SERO-4910 file (N, C-alpha, C, O; in steps of 0.05 Angstrom, whole numbers):
BEGIN
 pado doro    nc1    nc2    nc3   cac1   cac2   cac3    cc1    cc2    cc3    oc1    oc2    oc3
  Met    A   1083   2520   1894   1057   2510   1886   1040   2533   1875   1041   2556   1886
  Asp    A   1024   2527   1854   1004   2546   1847    979   2543   1864    979   2525   1881
  Asp    A    959   2559   1861    936   2558   1878    922   2531   1877    913   2521   1898
  Tyr    A    921   2520   1853    907   2494   1851    922   2472   1867    910   2457   1881
  Glu    A    949   2471   1863    965   2452   1877    963   2455   1908    963   2435   1922
  Tyr    A    963   2481   1917    962   2486   1946    935   2476   1957    935   2465   1979
  Glu    A    913   2481   1943    887   2472   1953    887   2441   1954    877   2430   1973
  Arg    A    898   2428   1934    899   2399   1934    917   2389   1957    910   2369   1971
  Phe    A    939   2402   1962    958   2395   1983    943   2397   2010    945   2378   2026
  Gln    A    929   2419   2015    915   2422   2040    893   2401   2044    890   2390   2066
  Gly    A    879   2394   2022    858   2374   2024    869   2346   2030    858   2332   2046
  Asp    A    892   2339   2017    904   2313   2022    914   2311   2051    912   2290   2063
  Ile    A    926   2333   2061    936   2333   2088    913   2328   2108    916   2312   2127
  Ser    A    891   2341   2104    868   2338   2121    857   2310   2121    848   2299   2141
  Glu    A    857   2297   2097    845   2271   2094    865   2248   2100    857   2229   2113
  Asn    A    890   2251   2091    909   2228   2093    932   2233   2112    946   2215   2120
  Gly    A    937   2259   2119    960   2265   2135    984   2271   2119   1005   2278   2129
  Phe    A    982   2267   2092   1005   2273   2074    994   2279   2046    970   2273   2041
  Ser    A   1011   2290   2029   1003   2295   2001   1026   2286   1983   1049   2290   1990
  Thr    A   1019   2273   1961   1039   2261   1943   1041   2277   1917   1020   2283   1905
  Phe    A   1065   2283   1909   1070   2297   1884   1087   2280   1865   1104   2265   1874
  Ser    A   1081   2282   1839   1096   2267   1819   1113   2286   1802   1103   2307   1793
  Phe    A   1138   2278   1797   1156   2294   1780   1167   2277   1757   1178   2256   1762
  Asp    A   1162   2286   1733   1171   2272   1709   1201   2278   1705   1208   2300   1700
  His    A   1218   2257   1706   1246   2260   1702   1255   2246   1676   1278   2237   1674
  Gly    A   1237   2245   1657   1245   2234   1631   1240   2204   1630   1219   2195   1621
  Asp    A   1260   2188   1640   1258   2159   1639   1245   2147   1663   1240   2123   1664
  His    A   1239   2164   1683   1225   2154   1707   1208   2177   1720   1212   2200   1713
  Val    A   1190   2169   1737   1174   2187   1752   1181   2186   1782   1182   2164   1793
  Leu    A   1186   2208   1794   1192   2209   1823   1167   2218   1838   1157   2240   1833
  Glu    A   1158   2201   1856   1135   2207   1873   1145   2214   1901   1159   2198   1914
  Val    A   1138   2237   1911   1147   2247   1937   1122   2253   1955   1105   2268   1946
  Ser    A   1121   2242   1979   1099   2247   1998   1109   2266   2020   1130   2261   2032
  Ile    A   1093   2287   2025   1101   2308   2044   1079   2311   2065   1055   2310   2058
  Asn    A   1087   2313   2090   1067   2316   2112   1062   2346   2117   1072   2363   2103
  Ala    A   1045   2351   2138   1037   2378   2144   1060   2396   2153   1058   2420   2151
  Asp    A   1082   2384   2163   1105   2399   2171   1125   2403   2148   1147   2412   2152
  Glu    A   1116   2396   2123   1132   2399   2099   1157   2381   2100   1177   2388   2088
  Gln    A   1154   2358   2113   1176   2339   2113   1170   2316   2094   1147   2308   2091
  Val    A   1190   2306   2081   1187   2283   2063   1184   2258   2079   1201   2251   2094
  Val    A   1161   2244   2076   1156   2220   2091   1159   2195   2074   1161   2173   2085
  Ala    A   1160   2199   2048   1164   2176   2030   1172   2186   2002   1164   2208   1994
  Ala    A   1187   2170   1988   1195   2176   1961   1199   2151   1945   1210   2131   1955
  Lys    A   1190   2151   1920   1192   2127   1904   1197   2135   1875   1184   2153   1865
  Ala    A   1216   2122   1862   1222   2127   1834   1213   2102   1818   1219   2080   1825
  Ser    A   1198   2107   1797   1187   2085   1780   1193   2091   1751   1191   2114   1743
  Pro    A   1199   2070   1735   1202   2075   1706   1176   2086   1695   1154   2078   1703
  Trp    A   1179   2104   1675   1155   2117   1664   1139   2096   1648   1150   2084   1629
  Arg    A   1114   2093   1655   1096   2076   1640   1070   2092   1637   1057   2099   1656
  Phe    A   1062   2096   1612   1037   2110   1608   1015   2089   1609   1014   2071   1592
  Lys    A    997   2092   1628    975   2073   1631    949   2085   1622    940   2106   1633
  Arg    A    937   2073   1603    911   2082   1594    890   2073   1614    889   2049   1620
  Arg    A    874   2090   1625    855   2082   1645    829   2098   1641    829   2120   1630
  Asp    A    807   2087   1650    781   2099   1646    777   2120   1667    776   2114   1691
  Val    A    774   2145   1659    769   2167   1677    743   2182   1670    738   2204   1678
  Ser    A    725   2167   1656    701   2180   1645    683   2190   1667    669   2210   1664
  Ser    A    683   2177   1691    665   2186   1712    674   2211   1725    659   2224   1739
  Ala    A    700   2218   1722    711   2241   1737    710   2267   1720    714   2289   1731
  Trp    A    706   2265   1694    708   2288   1676    682   2292   1661    668   2273   1654
  Lys    A    675   2317   1656    651   2324   1641    659   2337   1614    676   2355   1614
  Arg    A    647   2328   1593    653   2338   1566    638   2364   1560    613   2364   1563
  Val    A    652   2384   1551    639   2409   1541    636   2405   1511    655   2397   1497
  Gln    A    613   2411   1501    607   2407   1472    628   2421   1455    632   2445   1457
  Pro    A    643   2406   1438    664   2418   1422    653   2439   1404    630   2438   1394
  Phe    A    670   2459   1399    663   2481   1381    686   2484   1361    709   2487   1370
  Phe    A    681   2483   1335    702   2483   1316    702   2510   1301    690   2513   1280
  Pro    A    716   2530   1312    715   2557   1301    733   2561   1277    732   2582   1264
  Val    A    750   2541   1270    767   2543   1247    763   2519   1230    767   2496   1239
  Pro    A    754   2522   1205    748   2499   1188    773   2485   1179    794   2497   1175
  Asn    A    771   2459   1177    792   2442   1166    818   2443   1182    840   2443   1170
  Val    A    816   2444   1208    840   2444   1225    849   2415   1229    833   2397   1236
  Ser    A    875   2410   1225    885   2383   1228    898   2377   1255    902   2354   1262
  Ala    A    904   2398   1271    917   2394   1296    900   2379   1316    875   2384   1318
  Lys    A    912   2361   1331    897   2346   1351    902   2360   1378    925   2362   1387
  Val    A    881   2370   1391    883   2386   1415    861   2377   1435    839   2372   1427
  Leu    A    869   2377   1461    850   2373   1483    851   2398   1500    873   2405   1509
  Phe    A    829   2410   1506    828   2433   1525    815   2423   1551    794   2410   1551
  Leu    A    828   2428   1574    819   2418   1599    819   2439   1621    835   2458   1620
  Asn    A    801   2436   1640    801   2451   1665    805   2431   1688    787   2415   1693
  Arg    A    828   2432   1701    835   2411   1721    818   2414   1746    812   2393   1759
  Arg    A    810   2438   1753    794   2441   1778    765   2433   1773    753   2419   1789
  Lys    A    754   2442   1751    726   2436   1745    722   2408   1734    700   2397   1733
  Arg    A    745   2395   1725    744   2369   1712    726   2369   1688    708   2353   1684
  Thr    A    731   2390   1671    716   2392   1645    736   2391   1623    760   2397   1626
  Tyr    A    727   2383   1599    745   2381   1576    730   2386   1550    705   2381   1549
  Cys    A    744   2395   1530    733   2398   1503    753   2384   1484    776   2392   1482
  Asp    A    744   2363   1470    762   2347   1454    761   2355   1424    754   2339   1407
  Ala    A    767   2381   1420    767   2391   1392    787   2376   1375    811   2375   1380
  Asn    A    776   2365   1353    793   2351   1333    810   2329   1345    832   2323   1335
  Trp    A    802   2316   1367    819   2295   1379    811   2267   1369    828   2252   1360
  Gly    A    786   2260   1372    778   2234   1363    774   2215   1387    767   2224   1409
  Asp    A    778   2189   1383    774   2169   1403    795   2169   1425    817   2179   1421
  Glu    A    788   2158   1448    805   2153   1471    818   2179   1482    840   2178   1492
  Ser    A    804   2201   1480    816   2226   1490    820   2225   1520    839   2235   1531
  Gln    A    801   2212   1535    802   2211   1564    826   2196   1575    835   2200   1597
  Ser    A    837   2178   1559    860   2163   1568    885   2180   1570    905   2172   1582
  Phe    A    884   2204   1559    907   2222   1560    906   2242   1583    925   2256   1588
  Phe    A    883   2243   1597    880   2262   1619    901   2261   1641    908   2281   1652
  Pro    A    911   2236   1648    931   2235   1669    956   2252   1663    972   2258   1681
  Leu    A    961   2259   1637    985   2274   1631    984   2302   1643   1006   2315   1645
  Val    A    961   2312   1651    960   2339   1663    961   2339   1693    962   2360   1706
  Glu    A    962   2315   1705    960   2314   1734    984   2325   1749    983   2333   1772
  Ser    A   1007   2325   1735   1032   2336   1748   1030   2366   1753   1044   2377   1769
  Gly    A   1012   2379   1737   1008   2408   1741   1030   2425   1728   1033   2449   1736
  Arg    A   1045   2414   1710   1065   2431   1697   1068   2424   1667   1060   2402   1659
  Ser    A   1079   2442   1651   1082   2437   1623   1105   2417   1619   1126   2419   1632
  Ala    A   1101   2398   1601   1122   2378   1596   1116   2364   1569   1095   2368   1557
  Arg    A   1136   2348   1560   1133   2332   1536   1131   2303   1544   1145   2294   1563
  Tyr    A   1115   2288   1530   1112   2259   1535   1113   2245   1508   1103   2255   1488
  Val    A   1124   2220   1509   1123   2203   1485   1105   2179   1492   1111   2164   1511
  Val    A   1083   2176   1478   1064   2154   1483   1062   2138   1457   1054   2148   1436
  Asp    A   1069   2112   1459   1068   2094   1436   1083   2106   1412   1074   2104   1389
  Gly    A   1106   2118   1418   1123   2129   1396   1114   2156   1386   1127   2167   1367
  Val    A   1093   2168   1397   1083   2194   1388   1088   2215   1410   1083   2209   1433
  Glu    A   1097   2239   1402   1103   2259   1422   1079   2277   1427   1066   2287   1408
  Tyr    A   1073   2281   1453   1050   2298   1461   1061   2321   1478   1078   2316   1495
  Trp    A   1051   2345   1474   1059   2368   1489   1037   2376   1508   1014   2378   1500
  Val    A   1044   2379   1534   1024   2386   1554   1031   2414   1564   1054   2419   1572
  Phe    A   1011   2432   1565   1015   2459   1574    995   2464   1597    971   2458   1595
  Val    A   1005   2475   1619    988   2480   1643    991   2509   1651   1014   2519   1653
  Ser    A    969   2522   1657    969   2549   1667    947   2551   1688    923   2554   1681
  Gly    A    954   2549   1714    934   2549   1735    917   2524   1733    927   2502   1732
  Glu    A    890   2529   1732    872   2506   1730    868   2497   1701    856   2475   1697
  Asn    A    877   2512   1682    874   2505   1654    897   2488   1643    920   2491   1652
  Ala    A    891   2471   1624    912   2454   1612    904   2448   1583    881   2451   1575
  Met    A    925   2441   1567    921   2435   1539    940   2413   1532    964   2414   1538
  Ile    A    930   2393   1518    947   2371   1508    946   2372   1477    925   2373   1465
  Val    A    970   2372   1465    972   2375   1436    989   2352   1425   1011   2346   1436
  Lys    A    980   2339   1405    996   2319   1391   1015   2334   1372   1006   2350   1355
  Arg    A   1041   2329   1375   1060   2344   1359   1058   2337   1329   1056   2314   1322
  Ser    A   1059   2358   1313   1060   2354   1284   1089   2352   1275   1107   2364   1286
  Gly    A   1094   2336   1254   1121   2332   1244   1134   2357   1234   1159   2358   1232
  Gly    A   1119   2377   1226   1131   2401   1214   1138   2423   1234   1148   2444   1226
  Trp    A   1134   2418   1260   1139   2438   1280   1168   2438   1289   1180   2417   1292
  Ser    A   1178   2462   1294   1206   2465   1304   1208   2459   1334   1187   2459   1348
  Glu    A   1232   2454   1343   1236   2449   1372   1229   2473   1389   1220   2471   1411
  Asp    A   1234   2497   1378   1228   2522   1394   1199   2527   1398   1191   2542   1416
  Leu    A   1182   2514   1382   1153   2520   1384   1142   2512   1411   1124   2525   1421
  Phe    A   1153   2491   1424   1143   2483   1450   1145   2507   1470   1126   2513   1484
  Asn    A   1168   2520   1470   1172   2543   1488   1154   2566   1481   1144   2580   1499
  His    A   1150   2571   1455   1133   2593   1447   1104   2588   1455   1090   2606   1464
  Leu    A   1095   2563   1452   1067   2556   1460   1064   2558   1490   1044   2566   1500
  Ala    A   1085   2549   1505   1084   2551   1534   1082   2580   1543   1067   2586   1562
  Ser    A   1097   2598   1530   1095   2627   1537   1068   2638   1530   1056   2653   1546
  Met    A   1056   2630   1507   1030   2639   1500   1009   2629   1520    992   2644   1529
  Phe    A   1011   2604   1528    991   2592   1546    993   2604   1574    973   2606   1588
  Ser    A   1017   2613   1582   1020   2625   1608   1008   2653   1609   1005   2664   1631
  Ser    A   1001   2664   1586    989   2691   1585    959   2691   1591    947   2712   1590
  Leu    A    948   2668   1595    919   2666   1600    912   2681   1625    926   2681   1645
  Gly    A    890   2695   1623    879   2708   1647    859   2691   1661    863   2667   1663
  Leu    A    837   2702   1670    816   2687   1683    797   2676   1662    775   2687   1658
  Val    A    805   2655   1649    789   2643   1628    784   2614   1636    797   2603   1653
  Asp    A    765   2602   1622    759   2573   1625    763   2561   1598    745   2562   1581
  Val    A    786   2549   1593    795   2540   1567    775   2522   1553    769   2526   1529
  Pro    A    763   2501   1566    745   2483   1552    720   2497   1540    709   2487   1521
  Ser    A    712   2519   1552    687   2532   1542    693   2560   1530    674   2574   1523
  Asp    A    718   2567   1527    725   2593   1515    731   2590   1486    754   2583   1478
  Phe    A    711   2593   1469    713   2587   1441    731   2607   1426    743   2600   1406
  Ala    A    731   2632   1435    749   2652   1422    778   2643   1426    794   2644   1407
  Leu    A    785   2636   1450    812   2627   1456    819   2602   1440    841   2599   1430
  Gln    A    800   2583   1439    805   2559   1423    810   2566   1394    828   2553   1382
  Lys    A    796   2585   1383    800   2592   1355    828   2603   1351    841   2597   1331
  Val    A    838   2620   1370    865   2631   1368    885   2608   1369    903   2606   1353
  Ile    A    882   2590   1389    902   2568   1392    902   2549   1368    923   2542   1358
  Leu    A    878   2542   1358    877   2524   1335    889   2537   1311    902   2523   1295
  Ser    A    885   2563   1307    897   2577   1284    927   2578   1287    941   2574   1267
  Val    A    937   2583   1311    966   2583   1315    978   2556   1308    999   2554   1294
  Leu    A    966   2534   1318    977   2508   1313    976   2501   1284    995   2489   1273
  Glu    A    955   2509   1270    953   2502   1241    974   2517   1225    983   2506   1205
  Ala    A    982   2541   1234   1001   2557   1218   1029   2556   1228   1047   2568   1216
  Ser    A   1034   2541   1249   1061   2542   1262   1083   2528   1247   1106   2534   1251
  Ala    A   1076   2511   1229   1097   2498   1212   1110   2519   1195   1134   2517   1189
  Asp    A   1095   2539   1186   1106   2561   1170   1116   2585   1186   1134   2599   1178
  Asp    A   1105   2589   1210   1112   2611   1227   1112   2603   1256   1091   2606   1270
  Pro    A   1134   2593   1267   1135   2584   1295   1133   2607   1315   1128   2602   1339
  Tyr    A   1136   2632   1306   1134   2655   1324   1106   2666   1326   1101   2685   1341
  Leu    A   1087   2654   1312   1059   2664   1312   1047   2661   1340   1030   2677   1348
  Ala    A   1056   2642   1356   1046   2638   1383   1052   2663   1400   1036   2670   1417
  Leu    A   1076   2675   1396   1083   2699   1411   1066   2723   1403   1059   2739   1420
  Asp    A   1059   2724   1377   1041   2745   1369   1013   2741   1381    999   2760   1389
  Ala    A   1004   2716   1382    978   2710   1392    974   2717   1421    952   2724   1430
  Ala    A    996   2716   1437    995   2722   1465    984   2750   1470    971   2756   1490
  Arg    A    989   2769   1451    980   2797   1454    949   2799   1454    938   2814   1470
  Ile    A    937   2784   1436    908   2786   1434    895   2769   1456    873   2776   1465
  Ile    A    908   2748   1464    898   2731   1486    896   2748   1512    876   2745   1527
  Glu    A    915   2765   1516    915   2781   1540    891   2800   1541    883   2809   1563
  Asp    A    879   2807   1518    857   2826   1517    830   2813   1514    810   2827   1511
  Leu    A    828   2786   1515    802   2773   1514    785   2783   1536    794   2786   1559
  Gly    A    759   2789   1530    741   2799   1550    741   2829   1552    726   2841   1569
  Lys    A    757   2843   1535    757   2872   1535    744   2882   1510    740   2868   1491
  Arg    A    738   2908   1510    728   2922   1486    750   2939   1475    767   2949   1489
  Val    A    749   2943   1449    768   2960   1435    754   2980   1418    732   2975   1408
  Glu    A    766   3004   1415    757   3024   1396    775   3024   1372    799   3024   1375
  Ile    A    763   3022   1348    778   3019   1323    776   3044   1306    754   3052   1299
  Asp    A    799   3056   1300    800   3080   1283    804   3072   1254    826   3071   1244
  Leu    A    782   3065   1241    783   3055   1214    794   3076   1194    808   3069   1175
  Asp    A    788   3101   1199    798   3122   1181    828   3124   1181    841   3124   1160
  Leu    A    840   3124   1205    869   3125   1206    882   3100   1196    904   3101   1184
  Ile    A    869   3076   1201    880   3051   1191    881   3052   1160    901   3042   1148
  Thr    A    860   3062   1148    859   3064   1119    880   3082   1108    892   3077   1087
  Leu    A    886   3104   1122    905   3124   1113    934   3118   1122    952   3131   1114
  Ser    A    937   3098   1139    963   3092   1151    983   3084   1129    976   3070   1110
  Pro    A   1008   3094   1132   1029   3086   1112   1037   3056   1115   1050   3045   1097
  Val    A   1030   3044   1138   1035   3016   1141   1016   3000   1124    991   3003   1127
  Pro    A   1025   2982   1107   1007   2968   1088    993   2945   1102   1001   2921   1100
  Phe    A    972   2951   1117    958   2930   1131    943   2911   1112    939   2888   1118
  Gly    A    935   2921   1089    921   2904   1070    891   2905   1072    880   2909   1094
  Gly    A    878   2901   1050    849   2903   1049    835   2881   1065    813   2886   1076
  Asp    A    847   2857   1067    834   2836   1082    831   2843   1111    810   2838   1123
  Leu    A    852   2854   1123    851   2861   1151    831   2884   1155    816   2883   1175
  Ile    A    831   2903   1138    812   2926   1140    783   2915   1139    766   2925   1153
  Asp    A    778   2896   1122    751   2884   1119    744   2870   1146    721   2872   1154
  Ile    A    763   2856   1158    757   2843   1184    750   2864   1205    730   2860   1220
  Leu    A    765   2886   1207    760   2906   1226    734   2921   1221    719   2927   1239
  Ala    A    729   2926   1195    704   2941   1188    679   2925   1194    658   2936   1199
  Ser    A    681   2898   1193    658   2881   1197    647   2883   1225    623   2876   1230
  Val    A    663   2892   1245    653   2894   1273    647   2923   1281    638   2927   1303
  Gly    A    652   2942   1263    646   2970   1269    669   2984   1283    692   2973   1284
  Arg    A    664   3007   1295    685   3023   1307    689   3017   1336    708   3027   1349
  Glu    A    672   3001   1348    676   2992   1375    665   2964   1378    643   2958   1370
  Ala    A    682   2946   1390    673   2918   1391    689   2903   1412    712   2912   1419
  Pro    A    679   2881   1422    694   2864   1440    717   2851   1424    714   2846   1400
  Val    A    739   2845   1437    761   2832   1423    752   2804   1413    761   2795   1392
  Asp    A    735   2791   1428    725   2765   1419    711   2767   1392    714   2749   1375
  Ala    A    696   2789   1388    682   2793   1362    702   2796   1339    698   2786   1317
  Leu    A    725   2809   1345    746   2811   1325    755   2784   1316    759   2779   1292
  Ile    A    760   2767   1336    770   2740   1330    750   2724   1313    758   2711   1294
  Phe    A    725   2726   1320    705   2710   1305    699   2722   1277    687   2709   1260
  Ser    A    707   2747   1273    702   2760   1247    722   2750   1226    717   2753   1202
  Ala    A    744   2738   1235    764   2726   1216    755   2698   1210    753   2681   1227
  Ser    A    749   2693   1184    735   2668   1177    754   2644   1175    746   2622   1183
  Gly    A    778   2647   1164    795   2625   1160    823   2629   1171    829   2649   1184
  Ile    A    841   2610   1166    868   2610   1177    883   2635   1167    896   2649   1183
  Arg    A    880   2641   1141    895   2664   1130    887   2690   1143    904   2706   1150
  Asp    A    860   2694   1148    851   2718   1161    860   2719   1190    867   2740   1200
  Met    A    859   2696   1204    868   2695   1232    897   2702   1235    905   2717   1253
  Val    A    914   2692   1217    942   2697   1218    947   2727   1214    963   2739   1228
  Lys    A    933   2739   1195    936   2768   1190    928   2784   1215    942   2803   1222
  Leu    A    906   2777   1228    897   2791   1252    916   2788   1274    923   2807   1288
  Leu    A    926   2763   1279    944   2758   1302    971   2773   1298    982   2783   1317
  Lys    A    981   2774   1274   1007   2786   1269   1005   2817   1269   1025   2830   1273
  Ser    A    981   2828   1264    977   2857   1262    967   2870   1288    970   2894   1291
  Tyr    A    956   2854   1306    942   2865   1329    961   2882   1347    953   2904   1355
  Arg    A    984   2872   1352   1003   2887   1370   1011   2914   1357   1011   2934   1370
  Leu    A   1016   2914   1330   1024   2938   1317   1001   2958   1316   1005   2982   1320
  Leu    A    977   2949   1312    954   2966   1313    951   2980   1340    944   3004   1341
  Lys    A    956   2965   1361    954   2977   1388    977   2997   1393    973   3019   1403
  Asn    A   1001   2990   1384   1024   3007   1388   1021   3034   1373   1030   3055   1382
  Leu    A   1008   3033   1350   1003   3057   1335    978   3072   1343    971   3092   1332
  Asn    A    965   3061   1364    941   3074   1375    918   3074   1355    899   3090   1357
  Leu    A    919   3055   1336    897   3052   1317    875   3035   1328    852   3036   1320
  Ile    A    882   3018   1348    863   3003   1364    869   3010   1393    892   3008   1402
  Arg    A    848   3018   1408    852   3026   1436    834   3009   1454    810   3007   1450
  Val    A    847   2996   1474    831   2980   1493    816   2999   1511    827   3018   1522
  Met    A    790   2994   1514    773   3012   1529    767   3001   1557    773   3014   1577
  Glu    A    755   2978   1558    746   2967   1584    739   2938   1580    737   2928   1558
  Arg    A    735   2924   1602    724   2897   1601    694   2898   1595    681   2917   1602
  Thr    A    685   2877   1582    656   2877   1574    639   2869   1598    615   2875   1597
  Gly    A    650   2857   1618    633   2847   1640    624   2819   1635    624   2802   1654
  Ser    A    617   2812   1611    610   2785   1604    622   2779   1576    623   2797   1560
  Arg    A    630   2754   1572    643   2747   1547    624   2747   1523    601   2739   1526
  Trp    A    634   2756   1501    618   2757   1476    620   2730   1461    642   2719   1460
  His    A    598   2720   1451    598   2696   1435    583   2700   1409    565   2717   1408
  Pro    A    591   2686   1388    577   2689   1363    549   2678   1365    544   2659   1380
  Ser    A    530   2690   1350    502   2680   1350    499   2655   1333    477   2644   1331
***
């Protein structure tokens, strides 16, 4: 169990004398009830049925923020502990999909003939409607990226949302972009020192667009500011693919955490 599951387990034991867990086995769901002695007291297998139900009273909506223009990906960002969500680019009936995160693990689901990908990392979760152009390997790449989250709150972390939305928008052309994005996600909340002179003189052809992005934040800036300085998908892809190399060449150096997260004005 992760920390969230263990807290829920302890709470259920105190209240009911047992705690019930659900496991998705593809064509059916296995529900197992465990008591305080960690003994199975009940088990039931049921055919998988996705039930749309009203959960509006249990969840609070965080005002959506659209950091990438013209994004077509349908994504829900959720915090399971706080019961908060941001329905960026989702549309109607978003709350009917919230039960998909209750199992506490990453999985694939087919609802009304459409495939949805669920990613869970601690208290954070993300539901994505699969695009027809995505490869099968992309699910694992996104799961690896999402597992790299640190102490963030996904529904209200707009820099992280911008990274994820950019990755999803570009993944039909580059399914490995999610692995590149994990590097910059790990540094969210930190400051970096940028050596613009050496980047300009570097034999590696970083390109003028990337140099313009770096120059716009100066020689020292929060990583979040770097992300928001990239205006569109093309700029974001360039930044995500170059960030690891810039660090390895010591052209960007991580300095310290900011103490508080940076947001655009």
